[in-house]
C-alpha positions in Angstrom: 0.0 0.0 0.0 2.8 2.3 0.8 4.2 1.8 -2.7 0.9 2.5 -4.3 0.4 5.7 -2.2 3.8 6.8 -3.1 3.1 6.3 -6.8 -0.1 8.4 -6.5 1.7 11.2 -4.7 4.5 11.3 -7.2 2.0 11.5 -10.0 0.2 14.4 -8.4 3.5 16.1 -7.7 4.6 15.7 -11.2 1.4 17.4 -12.5 1.9 20.3 -10.2 5.5 20.7 -11.4 4.5 20.6 -15.0 1.9 23.4 -14.5 4.4 25.5 -12.6 6.9 25.0 -15.4 4.5 26.4 -17.9 4.2 29.6 -15.9 7.9 30.0 -15.4 9.4 28.7 -18.6 12.2 31.3 -18.4 13.4 30.2 -15.0 16.2 27.7 -14.5 14.5 24.3 -13.6 17.1 23.4 -11.0 16.7 26.8 -9.3 12.9 26.5 -9.5 12.9 23.2 -7.8 15.2 24.4 -5.1 13.2 27.5 -4.4 9.7 26.0 -4.9 7.3 26.5 -2.0 4.5 24.1 -1.9 2.6 26.3 0.6 2.2 29.1 -1.9 1.1 26.8 -4.7 -1.7 28.8 -6.3 -3.9 25.8 -7.2 -4.4 25.1 -3.5 -2.8 21.7 -3.3 -2.4 20.5 0.2 0.9 21.0 1.7 3.2 18.0 1.8 5.4 17.6 4.7 9.1 17.3 4.3 9.2 14.0 6.0 6.8 12.5 3.6 8.7 13.8 0.6 11.9 12.2 2.0 10.0 9.0 2.5 8.8 9.2 -1.1 12.2 9.8 -2.5 13.6 6.8 -0.5 10.9 4.5 -1.9 11.6 5.7 -5.5 15.3 5.1 -5.0 14.8 1.6 -3.6 12.1 0.3 -5.9 12.6 1.9 -9.3 15.5 1.5 -11.8 16.8 4.0 -14.3 15.7 2.7 -17.7 18.3 4.6 -19.8 19.0 3.3 -23.3 21.9 0.9 -23.9 22.1 0.1 -20.2 21.9 -3.5 -19.1 19.9 -4.1 -15.9 19.1 -7.3 -14.0 15.6 -8.6 -14.0 13.7 -11.5 -12.4 11.5 -14.0 -14.1 8.1 -13.7 -12.4 6.0 -15.6 -14.9 6.4 -17.9 -17.9 4.0 -18.8 -20.8 4.5 -21.1 -23.7 6.1 -18.4 -25.8 7.2 -15.6 -23.4 8.9 -14.9 -20.1 7.6 -12.0 -17.9 10.5 -10.1 -16.4 10.3 -7.7 -13.4 13.0 -5.0 -13.5 11.3 -2.8 -10.9 10.0 -0.4 -13.4 6.5 1.1 -13.7 5.5 -2.1 -15.5 6.8 -5.6 -16.2 8.5 -6.5 -19.5 8.2 -9.5 -21.8 10.9 -11.5 -23.6 10.4 -14.2 -26.2 11.5 -17.7 -25.0 13.5 -18.0 -28.3 16.1 -15.8 -26.7 16.5 -18.4 -24.0 17.0 -21.5 -26.3 20.5 -21.8 -24.9 19.0 -22.2 -21.4 16.2 -24.8 -21.6 16.1 -24.9 -17.8 14.9 -21.3 -17.3 12.3 -21.1 -14.5 10.4 -18.5 -12.4 12.7 -16.8 -10.0 15.8 -16.9 -12.2 17.6 -13.6 -12.6 18.5 -12.6 -16.1 20.2 -9.6 -17.8 18.0 -7.5 -20.0 18.1 -4.3 -22.0 15.1 -1.9 -22.6 14.1 -2.6 -26.2 10.8 -0.6 -26.4 9.7 1.6 -23.4 6.1 1.3 -24.4 4.7 -0.5 -27.4 1.3 0.2 -28.9 -0.4 -1.6 -26.0 1.7 0.3 -23.4 3.8 -2.8 -22.7 7.5 -2.6 -21.8 9.5 -4.8 -24.2 12.8 -6.1 -23.1 15.7 -8.0 -24.9 17.8 -10.6 -23.2 19.7 -11.3 -26.4 20.8 -7.7 -26.8 21.8 -7.5 -23.2 23.9 -10.7 -23.5 25.5 -9.4 -26.7 26.6 -6.1 -25.0 28.2 -8.0 -22.2 29.3 -11.1 -24.2 32.4 -9.6 -25.8 33.8 -8.6 -22.4 33.2 -12.2 -21.1 34.5 -13.8 -24.3 37.7 -11.7 -24.2 38.2 -12.4 -20.5 37.7 -16.2 -21.1 40.2 -16.1 -24.0 42.8 -14.2 -22.0 42.4 -16.3 -18.9 41.9 -19.6 -20.9 38.7 -20.2 -19.0 36.2 -22.9 -19.9 32.9 -21.5 -21.2 29.5 -23.2 -21.8 27.8 -22.9 -25.1 24.7 -24.1 -26.9 25.1 -25.9 -30.3 22.5 -24.1 -32.4 22.9 -25.7 -35.8 25.3 -27.3 -38.3 27.1 -25.2 -41.0 29.6 -25.8 -43.7 32.8 -27.2 -42.0 31.5 -27.2 -38.5 28.8 -26.0 -36.1 27.4 -22.7 -34.8 27.6 -22.3 -31.0 25.9 -19.7 -28.8 28.4 -18.5 -26.3 27.2 -15.7 -24.0 24.7 -14.8 -26.8 27.4 -14.6 -29.5 27.4 -16.9 -32.4 30.8 -18.6 -32.3 32.1 -21.1 -34.9 33.1 -24.6 -33.9 35.2 -26.2 -36.7 34.5 -29.9 -37.4 38.1 -30.7 -36.6 37.7 -29.2 -33.1 34.7 -31.1 -32.0 36.5 -34.2 -30.8 39.9 -35.9 -31.1 38.5 -38.6 -33.3 36.9 -38.0 -36.7 33.2 -37.1 -36.5 30.9 -38.9 -38.9 27.5 -37.5 -37.7 27.5 -33.8 -36.9 23.8 -33.7 -36.3 24.1 -35.6 -33.0 25.6 -32.5 -31.4 22.8 -30.0 -32.5 20.8 -28.9 -29.5 23.4 -29.9 -26.9 25.0 -27.7 -24.3 28.8 -28.3 -24.1 31.9 -26.9 -22.6 34.4 -25.1 -24.9 37.6 -23.2 -24.9 37.9 -19.9 -26.8 40.8 -20.4 -29.1 40.6 -17.3 -31.5 38.9 -13.9 -31.6 38.8 -11.6 -34.6 37.8 -8.2 -33.2 37.6 -6.6 -36.7 35.0 -9.0 -38.0 33.5 -9.9 -34.6 34.4 -13.6 -35.1 34.9 -16.1 -32.3 36.3 -19.6 -32.8 35.8 -22.2 -30.0 37.1 -25.7 -29.5 35.8 -28.7 -27.5 38.7 -30.9 -28.7 41.2 -28.6 -26.8 39.5 -29.6 -23.5 39.7 -33.3 -24.4 43.3 -33.1 -25.5 44.5 -31.7 -22.2 43.1 -34.8 -20.5 44.3 -37.2 -23.2 47.8 -35.8 -23.0 48.1 -36.8 -19.4 46.7 -40.3 -20.2 49.0 -40.5 -23.2 52.2 -39.9 -21.2 51.1 -42.6 -18.7 50.3 -45.1 -21.5 53.5 -44.4 -23.5 55.6 -44.9 -20.4 54.2 -48.4 -19.9 54.4 -49.6 -23.6 56.4 -52.8 -24.3 56.8 -55.0 -27.3 54.5 -58.0 -27.1 52.1 -56.2 -24.8 48.4 -56.9 -25.5 46.1 -53.8 -25.1 42.5 -53.1 -25.8 41.7 -50.5 -28.4 38.9 -49.0 -30.5 39.0 -48.8 -34.3 39.4 -45.1 -35.0 39.9 -45.0 -38.7 40.0 -47.5 -41.6 42.1 -46.9 -44.6 43.1 -49.0 -47.6 46.5 -49.7 -46.1 45.6 -50.4 -42.5 43.6 -49.6 -39.4 44.2 -46.8 -36.8 43.5 -47.9 -33.2 42.9 -45.6 -30.3 44.6 -47.1 -27.3 43.2 -44.5 -24.9 44.8 -41.3 -26.1 47.6 -43.0 -28.1 47.1 -44.1 -31.7 48.6 -47.2 -33.2 48.5 -48.6 -36.7 47.7 -52.2 -37.8 49.0 -52.6 -41.3 46.7 -54.6 -43.6 49.2 -57.4 -43.6 49.0 -57.7 -39.8 45.2 -58.0 -39.7 44.7 -61.6 -40.8 46.8 -64.6 -41.7 44.5 -64.9 -44.8 45.0 -62.5 -47.7 42.5 -59.7 -47.7 41.7 -56.9 -50.2 40.6 -54.2 -47.7 40.7 -53.9 -43.9 36.9 -53.5 -43.7 36.7 -57.2 -44.4 38.0 -57.8 -40.9 37.2 -54.8 -38.7 34.7 -51.9 -38.6 34.6 -48.4 -37.1 34.3 -48.1 -33.3 34.9 -51.8 -32.9 36.7 -52.8 -29.7 39.4 -55.4 -30.0 42.6 -56.7 -28.5 45.9 -55.9 -30.3 49.5 -56.7 -29.7 52.4 -54.1 -29.8 54.8 -55.2 -32.5 57.2 -52.3 -32.6 57.5 -48.5 -32.0 60.0 -45.8 -32.6 62.4 -44.2 -30.1 59.9 -41.6 -28.8 57.0 -44.1 -29.1 55.1 -41.7 -31.4 54.6 -44.4 -34.1 53.3 -47.6 -32.7 53.0 -50.7 -34.9 50.2 -53.1 -33.8 49.2 -56.5 -34.8 45.9 -58.5 -34.7 46.7 -61.7 -36.4 49.6 -62.3 -34.1 47.1 -63.1 -31.3 46.1 -66.3 -33.2 48.1 -69.4 -34.0 49.8 -69.3 -37.4 47.8 -71.4 -39.9 51.0 -73.1 -41.1 51.5 -74.4 -37.6 48.1 -76.0 -37.7 48.7 -77.5 -41.2 48.3 -81.2 -40.9 51.2 -83.6 -41.7 49.1 -85.5 -44.2 50.0 -83.0 -46.9 53.2 -83.9 -48.7 54.9 -83.5 -52.0 53.0 -85.1 -54.9 49.6 -84.8 -53.2 46.7 -83.3 -55.0 45.1 -80.3 -53.2 42.2 -78.0 -53.9 42.1 -74.3 -53.3 40.8 -70.8 -54.3 42.8 -68.3 -56.4 43.3 -65.3 -54.2 45.9 -63.3 -56.1 47.2 -63.3 -59.7 50.5 -61.8 -60.8 52.3 -61.9 -64.1 54.5 -64.7 -62.9 51.8 -66.9 -61.4 48.8 -67.3 -59.1 48.5 -67.8 -55.3 46.2 -70.5 -54.2 44.8 -70.6 -50.7 44.7 -74.4 -49.9 43.7 -73.7 -46.2 42.9 -70.6 -44.2 46.1 -68.5 -44.2 48.1 -71.2 -46.1 48.9 -70.3 -49.7 50.8 -72.0 -52.5 52.2 -70.5 -55.7 51.5 -71.9 -59.1 54.2 -70.4 -61.3 53.0 -69.7 -64.9 55.5 -72.3 -66.1 53.6 -74.9 -64.1 50.3 -74.0 -65.6 50.9 -75.5 -69.1 53.3 -77.9 -70.7 54.0 -75.2 -73.3 57.4 -73.7 -73.3 55.9 -70.5 -74.6 55.2 -68.6 -71.4 51.9 -66.7 -71.2 50.4 -64.6 -68.4 48.7 -66.3 -65.5 45.5 -64.5 -66.4 45.3 -66.7 -69.5 44.7 -69.8 -67.3 42.9 -68.7 -64.1 41.1 -65.8 -62.5 40.6 -64.6 -58.9 38.0 -66.7 -57.1 38.5 -69.8 -59.2 38.5 -73.2 -57.4 41.4 -75.2 -58.8 43.1 -78.5 -58.2 46.9 -78.7 -58.2 49.8 -81.0 -57.3 52.2 -80.1 -54.5 55.6 -79.7 -56.0 57.6 -78.4 -53.1 56.8 -77.9 -49.4 58.9 -76.0 -46.9 57.2 -75.8 -43.5 60.0 -73.8 -41.9 59.9 -71.0 -44.5 56.2 -71.5 -44.9 56.4 -71.9 -48.7 54.6 -74.2 -51.1 54.8 -74.5 -54.8 52.0 -76.1 -56.8 51.5 -77.2 -60.4 48.5 -77.7 -62.7 50.0 -79.2 -65.8 51.1 -82.2 -63.8 47.4 -83.3 -63.7 47.7 -84.1 -67.4 50.2 -86.3 -69.4 53.3 -84.6 -70.8 52.5 -84.1 -74.5 56.3 -84.2 -75.3 56.6 -87.9 -74.3 55.6 -89.1 -77.8 56.5 -86.0 -79.8 58.7 -87.8 -82.3 55.8 -90.0 -83.4 53.3 -87.1 -83.5 55.4 -84.5 -85.2 58.3 -86.1 -87.2 60.5 -83.8 -89.3 58.9 -83.2 -92.7 55.3 -83.8 -91.5 52.7 -81.2 -92.1 50.1 -80.0 -89.7 47.8 -77.1 -88.9 48.3 -74.8 -85.9 46.9 -71.6 -84.3 48.9 -68.4 -84.2 49.3 -67.5 -80.5 51.9 -64.8 -80.4 54.3 -62.6 -82.3 57.9 -61.6 -81.8 60.1 -59.5 -84.0 61.8 -62.6 -85.4 58.9 -64.9 -85.9 55.5 -66.4 -85.0 54.6 -68.9 -82.2 52.1 -71.5 -83.4 50.3 -73.8 -81.0 50.0 -77.3 -82.4 48.1 -78.6 -79.4 47.9 -77.7 -75.7 51.4 -77.8 -74.4 53.2 -78.0 -77.8 54.2 -74.7 -79.4 56.4 -74.2 -82.4 58.3 -71.2 -83.9 58.1 -70.1 -87.5 61.0 -67.8 -88.2 60.1 -64.7 -90.2 62.2 -66.0 -93.1 60.1 -69.2 -93.3 56.8 -67.4 -93.7 56.9 -66.6 -97.5 59.0 -67.5 -100.5 58.5 -64.2 -102.2 57.3 -61.5 -99.7 59.8 -59.4 -97.8 58.2 -59.3 -94.4 59.5 -56.8 -91.8 57.2 -58.0 -89.0 55.0 -61.1 -88.7 51.9 -59.0 -88.2 52.1 -58.0 -91.9 51.5 -61.6 -92.8 49.2 -63.2 -90.1 47.1 -62.2 -87.1 46.8 -63.8 -83.7 44.2 -66.6 -83.8 44.8 -67.5 -87.5 45.0 -71.1 -88.5 48.2 -71.7 -90.4 49.5 -74.7 -92.2 53.1 -75.6 -91.2 55.8 -78.2 -91.9 58.1 -79.5 -89.1 61.6 -78.4 -90.0 63.5 -79.3 -86.8 62.7 -81.1 -83.5 64.6 -80.8 -80.3 63.1 -83.2 -77.7 65.4 -82.4 -74.8 65.1 -78.7 -75.3 61.4 -79.0 -76.1 61.8 -76.9 -79.2 59.9 -77.3 -82.4 61.0 -75.4 -85.5 58.3 -74.9 -88.1 57.9 -73.4 -91.6 55.0 -72.2 -93.5 56.5 -71.4 -96.9 57.7 -75.0 -97.2 54.1 -76.2 -97.5 54.0 -74.6 -101.0 56.3 -74.9 -104.1 59.1 -72.4 -104.3 58.1 -70.0 -107.1 61.7 -68.9 -107.6 62.6 -72.2 -109.1 60.3 -71.6 -112.1 61.2 -67.9 -112.3 64.9 -68.7 -112.6 64.5 -69.2 -116.4 61.7 -66.7 -117.0 63.7 -63.9 -115.4 67.2 -65.0 -116.3 69.8 -62.2 -116.8 69.4 -60.5 -120.2 65.7 -61.2 -120.6 63.5 -58.2 -121.3 60.1 -57.6 -119.7 57.6 -54.8 -119.9 56.4 -53.3 -116.5 55.4 -50.0 -114.9 57.3 -48.0 -112.2 55.4 -48.9 -108.9 57.2 -46.7 -106.4 60.1 -44.3 -106.5 62.5 -44.6 -103.6 65.8 -42.9 -102.5 68.1 -45.0 -104.6 65.9 -46.0 -107.4 62.4 -47.5 -108.0 60.5 -50.8 -107.7 58.5 -52.6 -110.4 56.1 -55.4 -110.0 56.6 -58.0 -112.7 53.9 -60.2 -111.1 52.4 -60.9 -107.7 55.6 -62.7 -106.6 58.4 -60.9 -108.3 59.3 -57.4 -107.4 62.3 -55.9 -109.2 64.5 -53.0 -108.3 65.8 -50.4 -110.7 68.8 -48.4 -109.6 68.7 -44.6 -110.2 71.3 -44.7 -112.9 69.3 -47.3 -114.8 66.2 -45.2 -114.9 67.5 -42.8 -117.5 65.5 -42.6 -120.7 67.0 -42.2 -124.2 66.2 -38.5 -124.1 68.2 -38.1 -120.9 65.2 -37.7 -118.6 64.4 -40.2 -115.8 61.4 -42.5 -115.5 58.5 -41.4 -113.2 56.0 -43.3 -111.2 53.5 -45.1 -113.4 55.5 -45.0 -116.6 55.5 -48.4 -118.4 58.5 -49.3 -120.5 60.8 -52.3 -121.2 63.3 -53.4 -118.6 66.2 -55.7 -119.0 67.1 -58.1 -116.1 70.7 -57.4 -115.1 70.7 -59.6 -111.9 68.6 -62.5 -110.7 69.5 -64.1 -107.3 67.1 -66.9 -106.2 68.7 -67.4 -102.8 68.4 -63.7 -101.8 65.1 -63.1 -103.8 66.8 -60.3 -105.6 65.9 -59.1 -109.1 67.6 -56.0 -110.5 66.4 -54.5 -113.8 67.5 -51.7 -116.1 65.7 -49.6 -118.7 68.8 -47.6 -119.7 70.6 -50.8 -120.7 68.2 -51.4 -123.5 68.9 -48.3 -125.6 72.5 -48.1 -124.4 73.2 -51.6 -125.7 71.8 -50.6 -129.1 74.0 -47.5 -129.0 77.0 -49.7 -128.3 76.1 -52.0 -131.2 75.7 -49.1 -133.5 79.0 -47.7 -132.4 80.7 -51.1 -132.9 79.2 -51.4 -136.4 80.4 -47.9 -137.2 83.8 -48.7 -136.0 84.0 -51.9 -138.1 82.8 -50.0 -141.2 85.3 -47.2 -140.6 88.1 -49.8 -140.2 87.1 -51.5 -143.4 87.1 -48.3 -145.3 90.4 -47.4 -144.0 91.8 -50.7 -145.1 90.4 -50.3 -148.6 91.8 -46.8 -148.9 95.2 -48.1 -147.8 95.2 -50.8 -150.6 94.4 -48.2 -153.3 97.3 -46.0 -152.4 99.7 -48.9 -152.4 98.7 -50.0 -156.0 99.2 -46.4 -157.3 102.6 -46.2 -155.8 103.6 -49.6 -157.4 102.4 -48.4 -160.8 104.2 -45.1 -160.4 107.4 -47.0 -159.5 107.0 -49.3 -162.4 106.5 -46.4 -164.8 109.5 -44.7 -163.3 111.6 -47.8 -163.8 110.4 -48.1 -167.3 111.2 -44.5 -168.1 114.7 -44.9 -166.6 115.3 -48.1 -168.7 114.2 -46.3 -171.9 116.5 -43.5 -171.2 119.5 -45.8 -170.8 118.7 -47.5 -174.1 118.8 -44.2 -175.9 
């Protein structure tokens, strides 16, 4: 009641002051208040005793707050609805704040004291509107800076997920929590943290852009570091520890040993061969591991899982011995062979040379593929070194045992072209028996630079056995020998001196080639391409050529066009020389006879003169 009475009195006093101010607008307000005499108040208001005025001023001072702008005051929650909180700040009326501003504090209740800021003194309904968020923001930066400088732990509310991390409400400021700073282990589900209240450490503040970065991981690391020192100090090789699968990679598994990470390499996960660690373990799985090794400062710890189990070779029964047949699954294929798992963790190698009786080695992929169930023969067995070699070809008879009766020298057969080399073609006569045709034995007439110019892989080719080496398992074959050598019949037709008409096929550096027929290709040297008019033959010109060389052994035919008219020229020159010689001889005879006659006449004249 005293408070209500005081309020009425102050309202009446205020009205009186306002009226007096209108009358004395030119007087200093402070001076007016100091000199104001209530007894002389012209409106006849009842005199107020000084003691009552003092009591009124005391009540105002104790019960009312100054509601200046941008000033944070403390209020008390007096009532709560589904959407709002009613706050008493000891003003003329109570204020309201939306509960959205208290999302960080879901435990808010009546009686709690909160910091608020006057947002609207009176809205359209006369209601005092307060803001808790603005009040927190004003004071938040002081608190954040103090927490950062003193490395204090702060509490924050995880509002939502964002790119690369989370948004956290700390003292009303939206701080950024990077994904890497949530926990010491990789986080796969960020959403599990949304809506949680957690403790953080302020790690970075950007005053220019008003950015705050917090970390929850920093708090964990401090505890882990102590645990880590204790664990590392107790590590010993051969020690078995319990750990949790922290991360799985293609090359191994990282295990959390309680603050210390160790690596199980993929080869130390299982005695059996595996393609990926996730075939054996999964994330967050608890398992026992053994310490295999670590570096000097124990920062790199090598762990093992399979070492906790007995080696499969030790459990391999004595019933397996050399010569036995075993069955297994192909687990790995390499160029040199295939690894067969004959028992869990026990593998044997089938070298590619033991997959077929053929001496022409092929890739292991030509015989088996991963996952195949195969039967093989044990060739070698070393239990100490844990090695086993197997063979497939031993399950079938050796085709070379009766090779001399099957493929005698001179016999003709058909085979399949399996492979090329620069020097010849490998032909498979049957499974396990391959023969080689040298490039020179492919054709009588064609000059082949590479076998691919003549045949393709998979072609069926007729061959003749030229040589047979049983001990060396080598079979020499020929293809051209299955047909008659056309050079035998061409020896007479294209003998030296014979003349044939043909066209220039190609012009090359040192001459040109001409095709006499589908078998015979001749070569014309540049100096033998000259025509009678002094010009040289061009591609496509068809003229007569004279064979100046024929070599059956080297399949060489050399022809000349120039020789044809040059020979005629030489014959003409020879004839002219013979005619000239004959004419000279005849002329010589005529001069001799004349001399004889003149001498006889002279003698006669001398004789007649003597007679006289």
